[in-house]
C-alpha positions, 0 to 999 in steps of 0.5 A: 709644299709646307703642308706636305712638309708638316705631315712628312715630318710627323710621319718621319717621327713615327718611322723613327719610333717604329725603327727604334722598337725593332732595334730595342727588340733586336738588342734585348733578344740578341738578334742581328738579322731576321727575327730569330724565331721571336714572335715579338720581333717578327711583329715589330719588323712587320709593323715597321715594314707595313709603314714603309709600304704605305706612307711614302706613296701617300706623301708622294701623292700629297706633295704632288697634289700640293704642287698642283694646287689642291686646296689646303683644306683637302691636303690637311684632311688627307695628311692628317688622316694618313698620320692617324691611320698609320698610328692606329695600324701601328698600335693595333698590329703592335699589340696583336697578331690578330684582328684589332680595332687599330689594325682594321681602321688603320688599314681601311683608312689608309686605303681610303686615303691612298685611293682618294689621293690617287683618284684626285691625282688621275683626275687632275692630270686628265683635266 
């Protein structure tokens, strides 16, 4: 499971950075709960939340496929893609409420990675 550990570690560092960003805004704006009507805090909370909606399932699938013997090259491709896509999404959404390159590519890439992992998991489970 060392491949999954590598990408779990990378994603954990990103989660800590996104969490710190929320805390930074909360302290500066003196908001303990919710967003206090501050768009920048609302966006930081949403970036953090979106990460938590997608990254865990990607890691679970990656770990299960690693345990099932999926070749290392495929695991690294999926893990690296997930990290890159989550970074792109975080930067894209952090900078703009609207459409951005990072947000679009990060979202689409994350969906593609999750779909590929899901289809692979289902196929391997049925074989």
